[in-house]
C-alpha positions in Angstrom: 43.6 32.0 -30.9 40.9 34.6 -30.0 38.2 32.0 -30.6 39.8 29.6 -28.2 40.3 32.3 -25.6 36.6 33.3 -26.0 35.5 29.7 -25.4 37.7 29.4 -22.3 36.3 32.6 -20.9 32.7 31.4 -21.5 33.0 28.0 -19.9 32.9 29.1 -16.2 29.7 31.1 -17.0 28.1 28.1 -18.7 28.8 26.0 -15.6 27.0 28.5 -13.4 23.8 29.1 -15.5 20.4 29.3 -13.8 18.6 26.0 -14.2 14.8 25.9 -14.2 13.5 23.3 -11.7 10.5 21.0 -12.0 8.4 19.6 -9.2 10.8 17.0 -7.8 13.8 19.4 -8.0 11.8 22.2 -6.3 10.9 19.9 -3.5 14.5 18.7 -3.1 15.8 22.3 -3.3 13.4 23.7 -0.6 12.2 20.9 1.7 13.7 21.4 5.2 15.9 24.3 3.9 16.1 28.0 4.6 16.8 31.0 2.3 18.1 34.4 3.2 16.9 37.2 0.9 18.7 40.2 2.5 20.2 41.0 5.9 16.8 40.9 7.7 14.6 38.6 5.5 14.5 34.8 5.8 12.2 32.0 4.7 12.1 28.5 6.1 10.5 25.7 4.0 9.3 22.7 6.1 9.0 19.3 4.5 5.5 19.2 6.0 4.4 22.0 3.7 4.6 24.8 6.2 6.7 27.9 5.3 7.7 30.7 7.6 8.7 34.1 6.4 10.6 36.3 8.8 11.3 40.0 8.2 10.0 42.9 10.2 7.2 40.5 11.3 6.6 36.8 11.2 4.2 35.1 8.8 3.4 31.4 8.4 1.9 29.9 5.3 1.8 26.7 3.2 3.8 25.7 0.2 3.7 22.9 -2.4 4.7 22.2 -6.0 2.2 22.2 -8.8 2.9 21.7 -12.5 6.6 22.6 -12.3 6.1 25.6 -10.1 6.4 26.6 -6.4 3.1 27.6 -5.0 2.3 29.2 -1.6 -0.7 30.6 0.3 -0.4 33.1 3.2 -3.4 33.3 5.5 -5.7 35.0 6.0 -5.8 34.9 2.2 -6.8 31.6 0.6 -5.4 32.5 -2.8 -2.4 30.4 -4.0 0.3 32.2 -5.9 2.7 30.2 -8.1 6.2 30.9 -9.3 8.8 29.4 -11.6 11.9 28.4 -9.7 15.5 28.5 -10.9 18.7 27.5 -9.1 22.3 28.4 -9.5 24.9 27.3 -7.0 23.8 28.3 -3.5 21.0 30.6 -4.8 17.3 30.0 -5.6 15.1 32.5 -7.4 11.4 32.7 -7.7 9.9 34.3 -10.9 6.3 35.6 -10.8 3.9 35.6 -13.7 4.6 39.3 -14.2 8.4 38.6 -14.4 9.3 39.9 -11.0 12.1 37.9 -9.3 13.1 37.2 -5.7 16.4 35.6 -5.1 17.6 33.9 -1.9 20.7 32.2 -0.7 20.8 29.0 1.3 21.5 29.3 5.0 23.5 26.4 6.2 
């Protein structure tokens, strides 16, 4: 009986596991969508490849997918940074090469 109860309790968590996204899924998850990271931080991802980050100040950059990762560049820098992307429900998280994570929630 305890075994069955354990399985039942784990099922909702299994349905809401973070899923790693590939190029097409990243594009579908981000293109023409917006994420909110906290009360004052937002990011818009245009299908055209423009991304806008809004917090204490506004910045505009470019984004694309490469080899199963989200990549962006923020002028005046010309250095592209790439991140693994995972999704769960209404949340998307970006994972840097050093393991740091940034999680946003879709804005409808």
